[in-house]
C-alpha positions in Angstrom: 10.4 25.3 19.5 11.9 23.6 16.5 10.4 24.2 13.0 10.3 21.1 10.9 10.2 21.4 7.1 9.5 19.1 4.2 11.6 17.7 2.8 14.0 17.2 5.6 17.3 19.0 5.0 20.3 18.7 4.8 21.4 15.5 6.5 19.0 12.9 4.9 16.5 10.7 6.6 16.7 9.1 10.1 17.0 5.4 10.5 14.1 3.8 12.3 15.5 3.9 15.9 16.8 7.4 15.6 13.4 8.6 14.5 11.7 6.7 17.3 14.0 8.4 19.8 13.2 11.8 18.3 9.4 11.1 18.4 9.7 10.2 22.1 11.8 13.2 23.0 10.2 16.0 21.0 6.4 16.4 21.2 6.4 19.1 18.5 8.2 16.8 16.1 5.8 13.9 17.0 2.8 16.1 16.2 4.4 17.3 12.9 5.3 13.7 11.8 2.0 12.2 12.9 0.2 14.9 10.8 2.3 14.1 7.8 1.7 10.3 8.2 -2.1 10.9 8.4 -1.9 12.9 5.1 0.3 10.3 3.5 -2.0 7.4 4.0 -4.8 9.3 2.3 -6.8 10.9 5.0 -6.4 14.2 3.1 -8.7 14.3 0.1 -6.3 16.5 -1.8 -4.1 14.2 -4.0 -1.4 16.9 -4.2 -1.3 17.0 -0.4 -1.0 13.2 -0.2 2.0 13.2 -2.6 3.6 16.1 -0.7 3.2 14.2 2.6 4.6 11.0 1.2 7.7 12.8 0.0 7.9 14.5 3.4 7.7 11.2 5.4 10.2 9.6 3.0 12.6 12.5 3.6 12.5 11.8 7.4 12.4 8.0 7.6 14.5 5.4 5.9 14.7 2.2 8.0 17.8 0.2 7.4 17.8 -3.4 6.1 19.2 -4.5 9.4 16.5 -2.7 11.4 13.8 -4.4 9.4 15.5 -7.8 9.7 15.7 -7.3 13.5 11.9 -6.7 13.5 11.5 -10.0 11.8 10.6 -8.6 8.4 11.9 -11.0 5.8 14.3 -9.7 3.1 11.7 -10.4 0.4 9.5 -7.7 2.1 12.2 -5.1 2.8 11.4 -3.1 -0.3 7.8 -2.7 0.9 8.9 -1.3 4.2 11.1 1.4 2.6 8.0 3.0 1.1 6.3 5.8 3.1 3.0 4.2 4.0 4.6 1.0 5.2 7.7 2.4 6.8 5.4 5.0 8.5 3.3 2.3 9.9 6.4 1.1 11.9 6.3 4.4 13.9 2.7 5.5 13.7 1.7 4.2 17.2 4.8 5.9 18.7 4.1 9.1 17.0 0.4 9.1 18.1 1.4 8.2 21.7 3.7 11.3 21.8 1.5 14.0 20.4 
């Protein structure tokens, strides 16, 4: 069983489709990432835990500009979807479905 850590080391974040593939293939990772996403969007009342989870999600997921454009997200909104809570929303359903 793999052990996932925050922040992700050493290779940097996954792009969107590589992360989706990992979520679909690895139930342990899907549970880990889903838990981090839940904390990052504020389900955890501890502000320090929210900040830690945001940093964790950002260390695992960095959608590319092309991926966002392919999803129909206009260039003017790309910056929004590189932030944790918005980029995480792109994979939240997939993570939940694979836990």
